[in-house]
C-alpha positions as CSV (number, residue, x, y, z in Angstrom):
1,M,42.7,54.4,149.8
2,R,45.9,56.3,150.5
3,T,45.4,56.1,154.1
4,A,44.9,52.2,153.9
5,L,48.2,52.0,151.6
6,M,50.2,54.1,154.1
7,R,49.0,51.8,157.1
8,V,50.2,48.6,154.9
9,G,53.5,50.4,154.5
10,L,53.9,51.1,158.2
11,V,53.1,47.6,159.1
12,V,55.6,46.3,156.5
13,A,58.2,48.8,158.0
14,L,57.6,47.9,161.4
15,A,57.7,44.0,160.8
16,G,61.0,44.6,159.2
17,C,62.4,46.5,162.4
18,S,61.3,43.8,164.9
19,S,64.1,41.5,166.3
20,G,63.4,37.9,167.0
21,T,64.8,36.1,169.8
22,H,65.0,32.7,168.1
23,S,66.6,31.4,164.8
24,D,64.2,29.8,162.3
25,P,65.0,28.7,158.9
26,R,64.2,31.9,156.8
27,P,63.4,31.6,153.0
28,P,64.5,34.4,150.6
29,A,62.3,37.6,150.1
30,P,59.3,37.1,147.9
31,A,60.4,37.8,144.4
32,A,56.8,38.5,143.1
33,S,55.6,42.0,143.8
34,S,52.8,44.4,142.8
35,R,53.1,48.0,142.0
36,V,50.1,50.2,143.1
37,E,49.7,53.7,142.3
38,T,48.1,55.8,144.9
39,G,45.8,58.8,143.9
40,G,48.4,61.1,145.1
41,G,51.0,60.1,142.5
42,E,52.9,57.9,144.7
43,T,53.8,54.3,143.8
44,V,53.9,51.5,146.3
45,T,55.5,48.1,145.8
46,L,53.7,45.4,147.7
47,P,55.0,41.8,147.8
48,T,52.5,39.2,146.4
49,G,54.1,36.0,147.2
50,A,52.7,33.5,149.6
51,E,53.9,34.2,153.1
52,P,55.9,31.3,154.3
53,I,55.0,29.8,157.5
54,T,57.4,27.9,160.0
55,M,56.0,24.8,161.2
56,R,57.4,23.6,164.7
57,A,57.3,20.2,166.4
58,S,58.6,19.0,169.6
59,I,60.4,15.7,169.4
60,G,61.1,13.8,172.7
61,A,64.8,13.3,171.8
62,S,68.0,15.0,172.0
63,V,69.3,17.3,169.5
64,A,72.1,14.9,168.6
65,D,69.6,12.2,168.1
66,V,67.5,14.2,165.8
67,W,70.3,15.8,163.9
68,K,71.5,12.2,163.3
69,V,68.3,11.1,161.5
70,L,67.3,14.3,159.7
71,P,69.3,13.9,156.6
72,S,67.6,10.4,156.0
73,A,64.2,12.1,156.4
74,Y,65.2,14.3,153.5
75,A,66.6,11.3,151.5
76,D,63.4,9.5,152.1
77,L,61.6,12.2,150.4
78,G,64.1,12.3,147.7
79,I,65.0,15.8,148.5
80,P,68.7,16.6,147.6
81,I,70.6,18.1,150.4
82,E,72.5,21.1,149.3
83,M,73.0,22.8,152.7
84,L,74.1,21.0,156.0
85,N,75.3,23.2,158.6
86,P,76.0,21.5,162.0
87,S,77.0,24.7,163.8
88,D,73.3,25.9,163.7
89,Y,71.6,22.5,163.0
90,R,70.2,23.8,159.6
91,I,69.7,21.5,156.8
92,G,67.8,21.9,153.4
93,N,67.8,22.8,150.0
94,Q,67.3,26.6,148.8
95,S,66.6,26.0,145.2
96,F,65.3,22.6,144.6
97,R,63.6,21.8,141.2
98,V,60.7,19.2,141.0
99,R,57.7,18.5,139.1
100,R,54.5,16.5,139.9
101,R,55.7,14.5,143.2
102,I,58.0,14.7,146.0
103,G,58.8,11.1,147.0
104,Q,55.4,9.3,146.9
105,L,53.5,12.7,147.8
106,P,51.8,14.3,144.8
107,M,52.6,17.9,144.4
108,V,48.9,18.9,144.7
109,R,48.8,17.6,148.3
110,L,52.0,19.8,149.2
111,L,51.4,23.1,147.3
112,S,48.7,25.4,146.4
113,C,49.8,27.4,143.4
114,G,46.2,28.4,142.1
115,G,44.8,27.3,138.6
116,P,41.3,26.3,137.3
117,P,39.0,23.9,139.2
118,G,40.1,20.4,138.4
119,A,43.6,21.4,136.9
120,P,45.6,22.9,139.9
121,N,48.9,24.5,138.7
122,A,50.8,22.6,141.3
123,E,50.1,19.3,139.4
124,T,51.6,20.5,136.0
125,F,53.9,23.4,136.8
126,D,57.6,23.2,137.0
127,I,58.3,24.0,140.8
128,T,61.4,25.6,142.4
129,M,61.4,25.1,146.1
130,Y,63.1,26.4,149.3
131,M,63.0,23.8,152.0
132,V,65.1,24.1,155.2
133,S,64.7,22.5,158.5
134,Q,66.5,23.7,161.8
135,I,66.5,22.1,165.1
136,S,67.2,23.5,168.6
137,P,67.2,22.3,172.1
138,A,63.7,22.5,173.9
139,Q,62.6,21.7,177.5
140,A,63.6,18.5,179.4
141,G,65.9,17.1,176.8
142,S,63.5,17.4,174.1
143,T,64.1,19.2,170.6
144,T,62.2,21.6,168.6
145,L,62.2,20.9,164.8
146,A,61.3,23.9,162.5
147,T,60.6,23.4,158.9
148,V,59.8,26.1,156.3
149,V,58.9,25.6,152.8
150,Q,58.4,28.2,150.0
151,A,57.8,27.5,146.4
152,V,57.1,29.2,143.0
153,G,55.8,27.4,139.9
154,R,56.1,28.2,136.3
155,S,54.1,26.7,133.4
156,P,56.4,24.3,131.2
157,N,54.3,25.2,128.1
158,F,53.8,28.9,128.2
159,A,56.0,32.0,128.7
160,G,55.1,33.9,131.8
161,N,56.0,35.0,135.3
162,D,56.5,32.6,138.3
163,V,53.4,32.0,140.4
164,S,53.8,31.9,144.0
165,C,52.8,28.6,145.8
166,A,51.7,28.2,149.3
167,S,52.7,25.1,151.4
168,T,49.6,22.9,152.7
169,G,51.9,21.9,155.5
170,T,51.8,18.3,154.5
171,L,55.6,18.1,153.4
172,E,56.7,19.9,156.9
173,R,54.4,17.3,158.8
174,R,56.0,14.2,156.8
175,V,59.6,15.5,157.7
176,E,58.3,15.5,161.2
177,E,56.7,12.0,160.9
178,L,60.0,10.4,159.3
179,V,62.0,11.8,162.2
180,R,59.9,10.5,164.7
181,A,59.7,7.1,163.3
182,K,63.5,6.9,162.8
183,I,64.0,7.8,166.4
184,G,61.2,5.5,167.5
185,K,59.3,8.2,169.4
């Protein structure tokens, strides 16, 4: 058991040391964690939040054209824009609160927050969401659209801790679909 925990710690430490060559929209570090006591009296804290996934899509249009329509894709979804940074082509909201739906999309199709069968938490919880998109030039005049969604939910009826929610990828794909439709590609 101790060896396994040491391996997990090593993987986490090495992942933190790696350097990326591209910039992606980055959510905050997971707030949820779990303390595990090892047999040797050591305590290890491990994140228990859902690992965010950056969804990427190639759009056959210039960065300028995609940047022009990206705010309206967010507006169509009803997501208020609180971050708009033209210097690195980043747009989104880092603390968006919502319940039950985003636009016409039911929350249960967008997030998985656990819950009993037939009553998923995403359907009834108050959700705080981080959603950021970033664009960058790609090959032959096309643009890469990268979107990341991370969320936590909390019961409106009972005191308790936040529950980590995993994106289903539907919201990220919807942003891409709206951008493509607005550009005509």
